[in-house]
C-alpha positions in Angstrom: -27.1 -16.8 -15.4 -30.6 -18.1 -14.7 -32.1 -14.8 -16.0 -30.1 -15.3 -19.2 -31.4 -18.8 -19.6 -34.9 -17.6 -18.9 -34.9 -15.2 -21.8 -32.9 -17.4 -24.0 -35.4 -20.2 -23.6 -38.3 -17.8 -24.3 -36.5 -16.5 -27.4 -36.0 -20.0 -28.7 -39.7 -20.8 -28.0 -40.8 -17.8 -30.0 -38.5 -18.8 -32.9 -39.5 -22.5 -32.7 -43.3 -21.9 -32.5 -43.3 -19.3 -35.3 -41.0 -21.3 -37.6 -43.0 -24.5 -37.1 -46.3 -22.9 -37.9 -45.0 -21.0 -41.0 -42.9 -23.9 -42.4 -45.7 -26.4 -41.9 -48.2 -24.1 -43.6 -45.8 -23.4 -46.5 -44.9 -27.0 -46.9 -48.6 -28.0 -47.1 -49.5 -25.4 -49.7 -46.3 -25.4 -51.8 -47.1 -26.3 -55.4 -44.3 -28.6 -56.6 -43.7 -31.5 -58.9 -44.8 -34.9 -57.8 -47.0 -35.9 -54.8 -47.1 -33.9 -51.6 -45.5 -35.5 -48.5 -47.7 -37.6 -46.2 -48.5 -35.8 -43.0 -49.0 -39.2 -41.2 -45.4 -40.2 -42.1 -44.1 -36.8 -40.8 -45.8 -37.4 -37.5 -44.1 -40.9 -37.2 -40.7 -39.5 -38.0 -41.1 -36.7 -35.4 -42.0 -39.3 -32.8 -38.9 -41.3 -33.7 -36.6 -38.2 -33.5 -38.1 -37.3 -30.1 -37.3 -40.7 -28.7 -33.7 -40.5 -30.0 -33.3 -37.0 -28.4 -34.7 -38.2 -25.1 -32.3 -41.2 -25.1 -29.4 -38.8 -25.7 -30.5 -36.7 -22.8 -30.8 -39.7 -20.5 -27.3 -40.9 -21.6 -26.0 -37.4 -20.7 -27.7 -37.4 -17.3 -26.5 -40.9 -16.5 -23.2 -40.9 -18.2 -21.5 -42.3 -15.1 -24.0 -45.2 -14.9 -22.4 -48.6 -15.6 -25.6 -50.4 -16.7 -27.7 -47.7 -18.4 -29.4 -50.2 -20.8 -30.5 -52.3 -17.8 -31.9 -49.3 -16.1 -33.9 -48.3 -19.1 -35.2 -51.8 -19.5 -36.2 -51.8 -15.8 -38.0 -48.4 -16.1 -39.8 -49.1 -19.4 -40.2 -52.9 -20.0 -40.3 -54.2 -16.4 -43.0 -51.7 -15.4 -45.8 -52.6 -17.9 -48.6 -51.0 -16.0 -46.8 -47.7 -15.7 -46.0 -47.8 -19.4 -49.5 -48.7 -20.4 -50.8 -45.6 -18.7 -49.3 -43.6 -21.5 -51.2 -45.3 -24.2 -54.3 -43.0 -23.9 -52.5 -39.6 -24.1 -50.1 -41.0 -26.7 -53.0 -42.0 -29.0 -54.6 -38.6 -28.5 -51.4 -36.7 -29.2 -50.9 -38.7 -32.4 -54.4 -37.7 -33.5 -53.7 -34.1 -32.5 -50.5 -33.9 -34.5 -52.2 -35.2 -37.6 -55.0 -32.7 -37.1 -52.6 -29.8 -37.0 -51.3 -30.7 -40.4 -55.0 -30.7 -41.6 -55.6 -27.4 -40.0 -52.5 -25.7 -41.5 -53.4 -27.1 -44.9 -56.7 -25.2 -44.7 -56.0 -22.1 -42.6 -53.5 -19.3 -42.9 -50.8 -19.2 -40.2 -52.2 -16.2 -38.4 -55.8 -17.5 -38.1 -54.4 -20.9 -36.9 -52.2 -19.4 -34.3 -54.9 -17.3 -32.7 -57.6 -20.0 -32.9 -55.3 -22.6 -31.3 -55.1 -20.5 -28.2 -58.5 -22.0 -27.4 -56.4 -24.8 -25.8 -56.1 -22.5 -22.8 -59.8 -22.8 -22.2 -60.0 -26.6 -22.7 -56.9 -27.1 -20.5 -58.4 -25.0 -17.8 -61.7 -26.8 -17.9 -60.0 -30.2 -17.8 -57.7 -29.1 -15.0 -60.8 -28.1 -12.9 -62.6 -31.3 -13.6 -59.8 -33.8 -13.5 -57.2 -32.3 -11.1 -59.6 -30.3 -8.9 -57.8 -27.0 -9.6 -59.4 -23.7 -8.7 -59.4 -20.8 -11.0 -59.4 -17.2 -9.8 -61.8 -14.5 -10.9 -59.4 -13.0 -13.4 -58.7 -16.4 -14.9 -62.4 -17.0 -15.6 -62.7 -13.5 -17.0 -59.7 -14.2 -19.3 -61.4 -17.3 -20.6 -64.5 -15.3 -21.4 -62.3 -12.7 -23.2 -60.5 -15.5 -25.0 -63.7 -17.1 -26.4 -64.9 -13.6 -27.5 -61.6 -13.0 -29.3 -61.6 -16.3 -31.1 -65.2 -15.8 -32.2 -64.2 -12.5 -33.7 -61.2 -14.0 -35.5 -63.5 -16.6 -37.1 -66.1 -14.0 -37.9 -66.9 -14.3 -41.6 -65.7 -11.3 -43.6 -66.6 -10.1 -47.1 -64.6 -7.8 -49.2 -66.6 -4.6 -49.8 -64.5 -3.5 -52.8 -62.3 -5.3 -55.2 -62.4 -8.9 -56.1 -63.0 -11.6 -53.6 -59.9 -13.1 -52.0 -58.4 -16.2 -53.6 -59.7 -19.4 -51.8 -57.2 -21.3 -49.8 -55.6 -23.8 -52.1 -55.6 -26.8 -49.7 -59.3 -26.9 -48.9 -62.1 -25.2 -47.1 -61.6 -23.0 -44.0 -64.3 -24.9 -42.2 -62.3 -28.1 -42.3 -59.3 -26.2 -40.8 -61.4 -24.7 -38.0 -62.9 -28.0 -37.1 -59.5 -29.6 -37.1 -58.1 -26.9 -34.7 -61.1 -27.2 -32.4 -60.7 -31.0 -32.1 -57.0 -30.5 -31.6 -57.7 -28.0 -28.8 -59.9 -30.4 -26.9 -57.5 -33.3 -27.4 -54.6 -31.1 -26.3 -56.4 -30.0 -23.2 -57.4 -33.5 -22.1 -54.2 -35.3 -23.0 -52.1 -32.5 -21.4 -54.0 -32.7 -18.1 -54.1 -36.5 -18.2 -50.3 -36.5 -18.7 -49.8 -34.0 -15.8 -51.9 -36.3 -13.5 -49.7 -39.2 -14.4 -46.5 -37.3 -13.9 -47.6 -36.1 -10.5 -48.2 -39.6 -9.4 -44.9 -41.1 -10.4 -41.2 -40.7 -9.7 -40.1 -41.7 -13.1 -38.0 -39.3 -15.2 -39.9 -37.0 -17.5 -37.6 -38.2 -20.3 -38.5 -41.8 -19.6 -42.1 -40.9 -19.7 -41.6 -39.2 -23.1 -39.9 -42.3 -24.4 -42.9 -44.4 -23.3 -45.2 -41.8 -25.0 -43.0 -42.0 -28.1 -43.1 -45.8 -28.3 -46.9 -45.8 -28.3 -46.9 -42.8 -30.6 -44.8 -44.8 -33.1 -47.3 -47.7 -33.0 -50.4 -45.4 -33.4 -48.6 -43.3 -36.0 -47.7 -46.3 -38.1 -51.2 -47.6 -37.9 -52.4 -44.2 -39.2 -49.9 -44.3 -42.1 -51.0 -47.8 -43.3 -54.8 -47.3 -42.6 -55.2 -43.9 -44.2 -52.3 -43.7 -46.6 -51.5 -47.3 -47.2 -52.3 -47.2 -50.9 -50.2 -44.1 -51.5 -47.3 -45.6 -49.6 -47.5 -48.8 -51.8 -47.5 -46.6 -54.9 -44.8 -44.0 -54.1 -43.2 -45.0 -50.7 -43.2 -43.5 -47.2 -40.9 -40.7 -48.1 -42.8 -39.4 -51.2 -42.7 -35.7 -51.6 -40.0 -35.2 -48.9 -37.6 -32.3 -49.4 -35.4 -30.2 -47.1 -38.4 -28.1 -46.0 -40.3 -31.3 -44.9 -37.3 -32.5 -42.8 -37.2 -29.0 -41.2 -40.9 -29.3 -40.2 -40.2 -32.8 -38.7 -37.1 -31.5 -36.8 -39.0 -28.4 -35.5 -41.9 -30.5 -34.3 -39.6 -33.0 -32.5 -37.7 -30.2 -30.8 -40.8 -28.4 -29.6 -41.2 -30.4 -26.5 -37.7 -29.8 -25.3 -38.1 -26.1 -25.7 -41.3 -26.2 -23.6 -39.4 -28.1 -21.0 -36.8 -25.3 -20.8 -39.5 -22.6 -20.6 -41.3 -24.4 -17.8 -38.0 -24.9 -15.9 -36.6 -21.3 -16.2 -39.6 -19.0 -17.0 -43.1 -18.3 -15.7 -46.5 -18.1 -17.2 -46.4 -14.3 -17.8 -43.3 -14.6 -19.9 -44.6 -17.7 -21.6 -47.7 -15.7 -22.5 -45.5 -12.9 -23.8 -43.6 -15.4 -26.0 -46.9 -16.8 -27.3 -48.1 -13.3 -28.2 -44.8 -12.5 -30.0 -45.2 -15.7 -32.0 -48.7 -14.8 -33.0 -47.6 -11.3 -34.1 -44.7 -12.6 -36.1 -46.8 -15.3 -37.7 -49.4 -12.6 -38.7 -46.7 -10.3 -40.2 -44.9 -13.1 -42.1 -48.1 -14.7 -43.3 -49.2 -11.3 -44.7 -45.9 -10.1 -46.2 -44.2 -13.4 -47.2 -46.7 -16.1 -47.7 -49.3 -13.6 -49.0 -52.2 -15.9 -48.0 -53.7 -13.6 -45.3 -55.7 -10.4 -45.6 -56.4 -9.1 -42.1 -59.5 -7.2 -41.3 -60.3 -4.8 -38.4 -62.4 -7.6 -36.8 -59.5 -10.0 -37.0 -57.2 -7.5 -35.3 -59.8 -6.8 -32.5 -60.1 -10.6 -31.9 -56.4 -11.1 -31.9 -55.9 -8.3 -29.4 -58.5 -9.8 -27.1 -56.8 -13.2 -27.4 -53.4 -11.7 -26.5 -54.9 -9.9 -23.6 -56.6 -13.0 -22.3 -53.3 -15.0 -22.6 -51.6 -12.3 -20.4 -54.4 -12.1 -17.9 -54.7 -15.8 -17.5 -50.9 -16.2 -16.9 -50.8 -13.2 -14.6 -53.5 -14.5 -12.3 -51.9 -18.0 -12.2 -48.6 -16.5 -11.2 -50.1 -14.2 -8.6 -51.9 -17.1 -6.9 -48.6 -19.2 -7.0 -50.5 -21.8 -9.0 -48.7 -21.8 -12.4 -50.9 -23.4 -15.0 -48.2 -25.8 -16.3 -50.9 -27.5 -18.3 -48.2 -29.8 -19.6 -49.6 -29.3 -23.1 -46.4 -31.0 -24.1 -47.1 -30.8 -27.8 -46.2 -28.2 -29.8 -48.1 -24.9 -30.1 -48.1 -26.0 -33.6 -47.1 -27.5 -31.4 -48.4 -29.1 -29.6 -45.5 -31.0 -28.2 -44.9 -32.6 -24.9 -41.9 -32.3 -22.6 
């Protein structure tokens, strides 16, 4: 039964990660009538949905409790210092989620997926500096391979024959790469910071996620009115929303729950395998369906190195019985938390 849950959770992770990246990319480049939806509002709605899901899970776990509302108030409102600890990672996660929309507005899904694996490097470095973790030889080697692979993926390519490829409709590739790099660093720091908090508390991970979500709502709403306030006043918060937009919001909100299942039932090697499958699927669909990606031999070499580094890093962690549960709770798009 546990084996079935392991592979089921990994299958759902592959599906969720691939679907989120592709639908987010498609939704940001789709040419339709009227204004495009506000990424800042989508981040806020995803946070709200995550809070509701966590509340449902808590109700399920404590269905026999007679005073669940009082227990929640005690855990969240009557422990202000514990709750305030989540303000820093929550703010960083909110920034990160907005950056991922920027990245997928300017990068094809395949390039984004491969480049975002740089979060393995940033998480490892923050784990060493903040948690005192020790990395094995193969893990350091995998990080070197990872950096080489990502450098090759971003290597500028020119078409030797035929017309130049059509520029990305949503903006320059440089903006997308910078957004991904900042997201990788923020993901690494916030994930390790959150892990440090979780290891020093007995509070439920779902309660912690509600605390994160509450701060996320505050920071997210600030972002909506600071950066998109004029557009909100003109056309409303839900301008440009369609079924595809709501799908992106739902996938982003559910990502953290999927990661929770993977961490519970699987190991780093299988998680790396799921990540690799997601990258391959994103590349194929981006090429055949979205038609916004023209792979080169250099890209393929870089992608293979990134996949190999992902496997090698997870294998070393498992062999040393030190699983790198970096608690990058956001979403591979996501960049979701548990």
